[in-house]
N, C-alpha and C positions, 0 to 999 in steps of 0.2 A: 297323237301322229301326226305329223307336221309335214306339209306338203314339198316339194323339194322346189327350190328358191328359184327367181328370174333372173334369167339370164338373156342379153342380146341374141337376137336371134332365135326367138322363143315367140308363137302366138300369142297375143290376147284376141278373148271375146269380148264383147263388150252388147250386153242384154239388157231389159229392159223389166227385171219385174214390178215395179212401184209403178212411177210414172213412167208415161213416152219419152225417148230422145227427141220426140219430133218435139218437145217443149222446149227444147235447148237451141238456141239461134246456129244459121249454119255456120258463121264464122268461128263460134265458139269449136263447136264442132270440129273444124277443121287446125283447129290450132290446139286442143288436145291431141287431134289423128299426131300431127306432125310433133309435138312433144315425146309422144313417144314411139317415135317412127326414130329418132334423135336418141333415146336410148336405145337403138337397137331392135325395139318390136316392130314384127309384124302385128296390125291390128284388122282385126274383121268383126264382121254386129253377125247378133241376132238374126235369125227372121224377117220375124215382128218386132225387130227393134223398135222403130221408126213408127208402126199401126199407133192411132187411138183411136179410144170412143169419145161419146161425154163427157166421161170423165180424166179423160186425157193420161187415162189406162191402157188396158186390152184384157183379151177375156182370158179366164187365169188357165184357158190348155192351149193359146197359144204362149204364154209367158212361160209357164212349167216346158213345154217342146223345147224351148229356148233356151233354159237351165238344162235338162235335160240333153241336149243336144249336144251346149258344150264340155260338158262333164263327159261325154259318151267318144267326142271327136280326140283321137289321140294327138293330133296336134298342135290342139288348144294347151297349153301352161297356164295362164294364169286368165281370171273370167273377172270384169270387171259391171260394174254394174252403171246405169247410163245419171241416175239421178237418183232424189229420193221419191216422198210424197205420202199416200195414209193409208193403201192396202197391202202390203207386201204378206202381210199375216193369214191372208184370203190361200196362201200359195201351201201351206205349211201341210195339209192334211193330205197335198196331191204328189209330195216329193217325193222322189225313189231315193229313201239315204242309203239301199242298198249298192246304187248305181252310184253313188258319191264317195258311200266308203271305197267300193274298189278301184276309184281313179280320183285320186287324193289331188285337189290342186288348191292354187292360192284361190279366194274368193275375197273381194275386196267391195267397199261401200261404206256407208254411214246413214243414220236416222233412221227414215221407215226398214230401208234394207236391213237393221238391228235383231228385227225377226229372224229372219232369213239363217244371219249369220251366227245368231246364240240357237238357233231351234236345230241347224246343222252339226254344229260343234255337240249340243247334247247328247243327239240322236248316233253319230258317229265319231267323237270322238276327233275330227280335222279340226288342226286349227285354221280360226277366220281371223280377217285384216277390216278393223271399223276402218278407216282410212276415207284416201279421198276415193269422191265417183270419178268418170271417165270424164265429167262434165268439168271437174274442178279441173284437172291440164288444162282449161282451154282457158283462165285466168291468165289477165296480159301482165299483171305488175302484184310483188308480194306472194308470188309460190314456192321462192328458193327455199322457204325452211319445208314447206309440205312435201315437196319433194324431195330435201336433207333424207326426212325421217321414213318418207316410204322405201330411198332404197334403204335404207338403214333397217328394215322391216322385212323387205322380199327381196332382198337382191343378198347383202349382203351375212355373213354368219356370224358375224361377230356378236359378245353382249353390245348394250346401249343406254347412255343416260339419256332422261328426258330434261335437256336443259328449256329454257322457256327462251322464245322469242325476242328478239329485239324491239319488233313493233305488233300493232294486232291491227286488226280491220271487220269495222262489221256491217261495211256498206254494203250493200245490193249491186255487189260488183258487176254480176249477171246480166244484169240492166244498163251501168254505164261502166262502163270498162274504162273508161278515160277521165273519170274526175272524182278520185279515191282519197279517202283521208284515212293514217295511218298516224297508232297514238304509240306513244313509250310505255314499255313492257314493264312494272315494278316486280313482276314478279308473281312466286305463287304467295298467294295467301294463305297463313299459316291458319288453320285454327285449332286444332287439338295437336300436340306432338306425340312421342313414341315410334318403334321400330314395328317394323313386319316384314315377312315376306308372304306369299303367299299368290294363288292361280290369279291370272288379267281374267275378272270377267266383266262386262260390260257391254257401255252403248247407250242409245236414244233412252234418259228413265220412262216415257211415257211408255213408247213400246218396248221396252223390257218388263213395265207392267202388264201387258198385253200378254204375257205370257203366262202370266200367274195362276196356279192350279191346273194347266195345262202339261201334256206328256214334253215340250217342249222347252221348259223351264230351264237353264241348269245349275245345278247345285251354288249353291252361296258359302259354303264352307271352305272356307281355308284361303279365301276367295281377296284378293284385291281390287275390291271395286270400283271402274271407270265410268264415270254418269256425268250429263248433260242433258242439256237441253234446251229448243228452238225459241222462236220470239213468242209464242204461242202459251209460252210457261211463263207465272208468273210468282210472286212469293208464297203466296195462299196454295198454286194448285202445287209447287216442286213440294212444299212443307208437307202436303196430305202423299201428293205420291211417294216420296221417299217412304215416309211413315208406314203407308202400304208395303212397298219392299221388308220395311225392316222389321215389320210382323211375319214374313213367311218364317215358317219351322228355322230353316238349315241360315238364318241372317244370323243365327247369333258367331257362325262362323266366321266372318267378317273379319279380315286382318284389318283393313284399310281402306279407303277412301281416296279418290282422286275426282275433282267436281270441277268439267270445264269452263270456261269462262260465258258465260252469258250475255246471251246478248241485249242491248239497251231496251229496246223496246219490249223486254220480261218485267223492268222495272224492279229488278234484284239488286241491291245495294251488298257492299262485304259486310256491312249494320245487320243487315237484315237476316242475312244467309249464317251467321255467327250465331245470330240467337236463333235461330234456324234449328241450325245444329246439338244448341246448349240445350235444347227440350231432346233433342234425342236418346234419353239412357240407355239405351239397349249398345251403343258403339262409343261408353262413356270408356276411357283406355285406349283408345287406337289412335293411330297418324288420322288425321284429314286436311287433306290442303284443298285450294280451289285458284280459280283464275290457271285452271291448266291448259296447253295448248294442247283443247280438247271437244271436237266438237262443231259446231254451228259458222263459229267465232272464227275468222282467219288469221294466219294459218293456223295450222295443227299435226298431228303426227300421227302416224299410224303406231297403233297395236296389237298386236299379237292374241287373241282371244285363245286362251287355253296354254300361251305359256308363264313362266313363271317373272315374277316383279321385286325388289327387293326397295321399299319404302324408306328412310332415314331420315326423320322431322326433330333437328335436337336445336335449343339454343336460335329459333329461328330460321335456320337454314334446311333446305332441303335436299335431297336425293334422290331417285329414281330411277333403279336401274333395271330395266329389260332382259332378262337372261336368254341368252341364244339356246 
């Protein structure tokens, strides 16, 4: 089940199902709202998006009510999460999945929000969107590629290819917007070649693993798996997190894997990643690529969970086509 594409004039509701919007600087919020208004959207906010407790989050009840209200309101066409965090999985038991199924809308965010995106997809069949938070739109420089793929995923109706960005940055841009370093992007790292067609499932790896053994974990059968992790991950933790995922009963149905570029603080190297993948006999023979524009390193793509994708990795060349 796919939500209607967004278009100029639509209302976007900003909610904070993980950490509070209050953590985002006022100037960043202003610029994010301005960017979305330039696309023709009307931006509104959940009633408690700016409320926060000692953990810079909010009560389960308030976060759930803002989520439900956004899906319930017929004027709202898109729902963007404010920012990530650590506790979005607290909400899963309390979500009214029937309400969401009856009111399909674009829901977008990444990182900790992976838990909500995948749970909703599993329980309702609704396509959800790992992509920019509302706060991401407040980035002064280096947003063009992210904006381009946001439009491809949720505004346009055509198939699109995931082409590598020209540059990438791992700066703490939300702390210092005017002192940025951009590196030349050498493209995808090919780890294993092959061809694959499957359903896109993915997001933040350590958050995906929080869903294992629960009713909220989507099937990996016939999937193209998109995974990434943040600076709190390192080669050893990524290795065991991936191994854990591959031990799920339906992981044998994974058709291909796209790994997002790691943040520098993780200490992951191309060599280490290649060695890790080489130990995963479960995925021998399927295409695996890394250093993709997906996850915590900017810029990044928006991909639709539940959509079909086609991977072709041959002779060192890569194409990844997301089907509409």
